[in-house]
C-alpha positions as CSV (number, residue, x, y, z in Angstrom):
1,M,0.0,0.0,0.0
2,T,2.7,2.5,0.9
3,T,4.7,1.8,-2.3
4,R,1.6,2.5,-4.3
5,F,1.1,5.8,-2.4
6,V,4.7,6.9,-2.9
7,K,4.6,6.2,-6.6
8,S,1.6,8.5,-7.0
9,L,2.7,11.2,-4.6
10,V,2.6,14.7,-6.2
11,N,4.2,17.7,-4.5
12,R,1.4,20.2,-4.7
13,N,3.5,22.9,-3.1
14,P,6.7,23.4,-5.1
15,R,7.8,26.3,-2.8
16,N,8.0,23.8,0.1
17,N,11.4,22.6,-1.1
18,E,12.7,26.2,-0.9
19,L,11.4,26.6,2.7
20,M,13.0,23.3,3.9
21,G,16.4,24.1,2.3
22,R,16.3,21.5,-0.4
23,Q,16.1,24.0,-3.3
24,A,19.6,25.3,-4.1
25,A,20.0,28.9,-5.1
26,N,21.1,30.0,-8.5
27,I,24.8,29.2,-8.9
28,G,27.3,29.8,-11.6
29,Y,28.3,33.4,-10.8
30,Q,31.4,32.6,-8.7
31,F,33.6,34.9,-10.8
32,E,31.2,37.8,-10.8
33,K,31.8,40.8,-8.5
34,D,28.1,41.0,-7.5
35,R,27.5,37.3,-7.2
36,S,25.5,37.6,-4.0
37,A,23.0,39.8,-5.9
38,R,22.5,37.2,-8.6
39,S,22.3,33.9,-6.6
40,Y,19.0,34.0,-4.7
41,I,15.7,32.2,-4.6
42,Y,13.6,35.3,-3.7
43,K,14.7,38.9,-3.9
44,V,12.9,41.9,-2.5
45,E,13.3,45.3,-4.1
46,L,11.8,48.8,-3.9
47,V,11.2,50.5,-7.3
48,E,11.1,54.3,-6.9
49,G,9.1,56.0,-9.7
50,K,8.5,59.7,-10.3
51,S,5.0,59.6,-8.7
52,H,4.8,56.3,-6.9
53,R,6.7,53.5,-5.0
54,E,6.5,49.8,-5.7
55,G,7.8,46.9,-3.7
56,R,8.4,43.6,-5.5
57,L,9.2,40.0,-4.5
58,I,11.0,38.4,-7.4
59,H,11.6,34.6,-7.9
60,Y,14.7,33.6,-9.8
61,K,12.8,31.6,-12.3
62,D,9.2,33.0,-12.3
63,G,9.9,36.7,-12.1
64,I,7.6,39.0,-10.0
65,V,5.5,36.9,-7.6
66,I,4.1,39.5,-5.3
67,S,4.0,43.2,-5.5
68,A,2.6,46.2,-3.5
69,S,2.4,49.7,-5.0
70,T,1.1,53.1,-4.1
71,K,-0.8,53.0,-7.4
72,E,-3.3,50.6,-5.8
73,P,-6.3,52.7,-4.7
74,S,-6.6,50.9,-1.3
75,I,-3.1,51.9,-0.4
76,A,-3.0,55.3,-2.0
77,N,-6.2,56.4,-0.1
78,Q,-4.4,55.8,3.2
79,L,-1.3,57.8,2.4
80,Y,-0.6,61.5,2.5
81,S,2.0,61.3,-0.3
82,K,2.8,58.4,-2.7
83,T,6.5,59.1,-2.7
84,D,7.7,60.0,0.8
85,T,9.4,57.7,3.4
86,S,6.0,56.9,5.0
87,A,4.9,55.4,1.6
88,A,8.1,53.3,1.5
89,L,7.5,52.2,5.1
90,N,3.9,51.2,4.4
91,I,4.7,49.5,1.2
92,G,7.2,47.4,3.1
93,R,4.6,46.5,5.7
94,V,2.0,45.5,3.1
95,L,4.5,43.5,1.0
96,A,5.8,41.6,4.1
97,L,2.2,40.8,5.1
98,R,1.4,39.5,1.6
99,C,4.6,37.4,1.6
100,L,3.9,35.8,4.9
101,Q,0.3,35.1,3.9
102,S,1.5,33.3,0.8
103,G,4.0,31.2,2.8
104,I,7.2,33.0,1.8
105,H,9.4,33.7,4.9
106,F,12.8,34.3,3.4
107,A,14.1,36.7,0.8
108,M,17.3,38.5,-0.1
109,P,17.4,42.3,-0.3
110,G,17.6,43.5,-3.9
111,A,19.9,46.5,-3.1
112,T,23.4,46.5,-1.7
113,K,24.1,47.6,1.9
114,E,25.6,50.9,0.7
115,A,22.5,51.7,-1.4
116,I,20.2,50.9,1.6
117,E,22.2,53.1,4.0
118,K,22.4,55.9,1.4
119,S,18.7,56.1,0.7
120,Q,16.2,56.8,3.5
121,H,13.4,55.3,1.5
122,Q,15.3,52.0,1.1
123,T,16.2,52.0,4.8
124,Y,12.6,52.4,6.0
125,F,11.4,49.8,3.4
126,F,13.7,47.1,4.5
127,K,13.3,47.9,8.2
128,A,9.5,47.5,7.8
129,L,10.0,44.1,6.1
130,E,12.1,42.9,9.0
131,E,9.7,44.3,11.6
132,E,6.7,42.5,10.0
133,G,8.5,39.1,10.2
134,L,10.1,38.6,6.7
135,T,13.7,37.4,7.1
136,L,16.1,39.2,4.8
137,K,18.5,36.2,4.5
138,E,17.9,32.9,2.9
139,P,18.5,29.6,4.8
140,D,21.5,27.5,3.8
141,H,20.5,24.8,1.4
142,I,21.3,21.1,2.0
143,E,24.0,19.8,-0.3
144,H,22.9,16.9,-2.5
145,S,24.8,13.8,-1.3
146,Y,24.5,10.1,-0.6
147,E,23.3,10.7,3.0
148,N,20.1,12.4,1.9
149,D,19.5,10.6,-1.5
150,K,20.4,6.9,-1.6
151,S,20.1,6.8,-5.4
152,F,22.9,9.4,-5.7
153,T,26.2,7.9,-6.9
154,W,28.6,9.0,-4.3
155,K,31.7,7.8,-6.1
156,R,32.6,9.9,-9.0
157,Y,33.9,7.8,-11.8
158,P,36.6,9.2,-14.1
159,L,35.5,10.2,-17.5
160,K,37.2,8.1,-20.2
161,P,37.8,9.7,-23.6
162,T,35.9,8.3,-26.6
163,R,37.4,7.5,-30.0
164,Q,36.2,10.8,-31.4
165,D,37.9,12.7,-28.6
166,K,41.2,10.9,-29.4
167,L,40.8,11.7,-33.1
168,D,40.2,15.4,-32.3
169,E,43.5,15.6,-30.5
170,L,45.5,14.7,-33.7
């Protein structure tokens, strides 16, 4: 009975692997100067327009997953100005609430520490995200090894050249 169940098991929540640390972040940017900004699962950023502010949660494959903006009438009606630091703070609160309601608890900041310290809007935005309960650091992922996957070949076999490889050397 259990083998039949395991064969038909479908993971209905693909984001659960990210929460448990099984999903590895995007890699391949070891030689880039800003590699920490590129290897993430979720990234939070504040987009500052001329007449509005927008907070976005971006997934590395799917793009924008959740957003909150001062263009939304329900948010704009509660604000004195759509572009001041109060707007950035409240966009951070709303975005964090939406992230936690959808089951996303970890995200990387989309701006560097220097840019966050330089801009008062960014400072209040990220401070509001942390105060509402969103963690601005992703958990370490579990390395794929024989201990957590018994079908994994733990001994790496040397690659032997083919006849075509030997002919190419001539």
